N, C-alpha and C positions, 0 to 999 in steps of 0.2 A: 514509303519507308526509306529513310536515308541509307544508302548502301554502305557496307563496310569497305575499307580500303582494298585495293587489289592485293591478292594473296597468291603466292606461288605454292604449288603442291610441295610437300616436304621432301620428296624424292622424285627422281625422274619418273614420268608417267609409266606405270607398270604394264604397258602393252606387252603381251606375251612374246618373249624372245624365243620363238620356236620356228616352225616351218612357215607360218604365215607372216612374212615380212614384206611382201611386195605384191599385194593382191588388189591393186587399185587400177589396173589397166582395164580399158574397155573390153568387154567380153570375158573377163576373167572368172565370171560366175557360172559359165557353162559347165555342168558337172562332167567329170572325167568318166570314161567308160573302159579304160584299160584294166588289166589285172590288178587286184589289190595286193598289198605286200603280205608276205607269209608271216606266220607267228615268229619264226626265227628272225626275219628281217626286223620286225617290231622290237624284239628283245635286243637285237644288236643296236638298233637305233636308240632305244632307251639308255642302254649302257654308254653309248657314245655321247649322248647329251649330258650324262652324268660324269664325263671325263674318263670313261673306261673304253677307249677306242678312238679311231679316227672318224669323226663325224662326216667330214667332206668326202671320204672314200665311199660312204654309203649313199651319197646323193649325186645326181647328175643334173646338170642344168636342163631345165625344161619349163613347161607352162607354170609361171609364177613361182619358180624355184631357182634361187641363186645360192649354190653351196657356200661360196665365200661369205656372202652376206649373212647366211644362217649362222655360220661359225662365229662371225664377229658379234652378232647380236647375242649369241649364247654366252660368249665371254663377257660382254657388257653387262648382261643381267647377273651373271655370277659375280662380277665385281661389285655390284650393288647389294646382292644377297649371297654372301659367301657360302651359306649352307643350302642353297637352292637345290632341289631335287626334281627331276622330270619323271613322269610316269606315263606310259602309253598302254592303253587297253582297248579291246574291241568296243565300238560304240553301236548305237542302234542302227539297224538297216533302213535304207531309204525305201520309198514306195516301189522302186524298180528292183528291190532286193540288193542293191549295191551295199557293200560293207563299208562302214565308216570307222574312224579311229578317234578315241578321246585322248587328248594330251593335257595333262595337268602339271602345274608347277606350284610347289610350295617352298617358301623360304622366309627367313627373318633377317633383320638388320638392326644393329644397335647404333643409334645416332645421339650421342650425348646421353641424357637421362631417358630418352625415348627408345622404345623397342617397336619396330614395325614388322607386321606379318603380312606376307603376300600369299594370295590364293588366286590362281588363274586357270582358265580352262578353255580349250578349243575343241570343236568337233570338226574333223578333217576327212576329206575324201582324197585318198592318196593313190597315185599311179605308180606301178612297178613294172620293170622289164624282167623280173625274176632275180635280179642281182642287186639293183640299186633303185632308190626312189627317184622317179623321173618327172613327177608333176604333182600338183595338189590343187584342191579347191577347199577354201575355208567356209564352212557352213555356219559356224557359231564361234564367237570370240568375246570373252569377258574376263576382266581381272578386278580384284578387290584388294586394296591395301589398307590396313588398319593399324592404329596405335592405341595405347592405353590398355587398362585392365578390363574395361567394360566394352563389349562389342555392341555398338549401337545397332539395333535391329532395323534393317531397311528392306524394302521391296523395290526392285527395278521393274518398271513397266515400260520397257523399251523393246520394240520388236526386233527379231533377228533379221527379218527380210521385209523389204517394202518394194513397191513398184516405182519405176522412174517417174518423177514429177509428183509423186503422192505426198499429201500432207499427212503427218502422223504425230502422235504424242510422244514426248520424251519426259516421262514422269519418274520421280524418285520419292517414295513414301517413307516417312519415318514411322515405323510401326508402333513404337512405344517410347514417345519423347520422355526425356528425363524430367522429373518433377521440378517445376519452377526454374528450369534452366533454359537458356536461349541456345538454339541450334542455328548456326549460320551455314549458308551453302551457296554454291554457284555451279553453273554448267556451261561448257563451251565446246565448240567443234574443234577437233584437232586437224591440222593440215597433214597431207601425206608426208611431208618432210619431218614433222614432229613424230608421227607414227614410226617411221623408219629409224629415227634417231633415239627412240624411247624418251623423247624430251617431255618436259613438263610445261604446261601453259600457265600464264598468269590469269587468275580468275577474280572477278568482282564478286565479293560475297555480300549477301544480305540476310537479315533475320528471316527465318522460314515462317511463313504463315500458312495455315490450313494443313499443317502436318507434312509438308514436303515441298519439292520443287516440281513445277509443272510448266511445260513449254510445248507449243505446237510448232513444228518445223516442216520444211519441204525438202523432199529428196531431189537430187540433181536429175536432169533430163537425159543423162546418159548412164548406162550400167556401170557399176563400180561399187563404192562403199562410202559410208560416212562413219567417222569414229568420234564418239562423245566422251568427254572427260567431266567427271562430277567430283566435287570436293565438299564434304560436310565437316564442320568443326563444332565439337561439343566440349563441355568442360573436362571430360575424361580423355579426350584424344581427337583423332581425325579419322575420316573414312574417305579414301580416294578410289574412284571407280573409273574404269575405261570400258567402253562397250562399242563394238563394231556392228554396224547395220549394213547388211547386204542390200544393194540396189540392183534390181533386175528388171528386164523389159517384158518378160513372159510370165503371166499369172501362174503357169504350171510350175515355175521355180519358187513360188512363195512357200510351198511346203514340199520340198524334194523327197 
């Protein structure tokens, strides 16, 4: 099948501009074991993300946490989605009973005749000294950007965590293709620099066969992460997805 021309995502790739902005270092996936933040800390953090307080004052530089970079990325995402709202809530506990936090972002943007809708979510393990957030581990990270009045139903079959050197599937299924319409798509790995800058890659699009995109990839041989960007184009709009895959060396970390 002859591929479509290279296509750039319509907005900067909507990797979540929240606490997970630099979790690519070796060893960054070792779960934290310090005290979790209190309910009051989470409420203050949510308010600060939404512009109601000093965000950097609630954060202290620590494992995978750069307060200045967090604030810059918050401002960058708000510039792209002026009505963006952050929500923090308790997440599911881990096997060792550690408490996690779910961070969600919702926002919209008008770009000419198009209206884009962002939905992003992370599951975080946060470390607190009782006053400030001092470290984090990102357990799950995914965002979806849509345009058009019809939400193309898709299923992401991309694992949250894989072992170093493991071969795994990166699949995106179109659950209910539009009748008689061609859906084009592409998938590409993002560089750490693109992730940090919330940048958008150029993607080579091709007509989808078999109801979706299917790729077998290999994880790096050192712990860290891989981030995938997916773009689907259909007659009523586009769907842009980013998904981070944790890469760990210990099988026990596959399901923390």
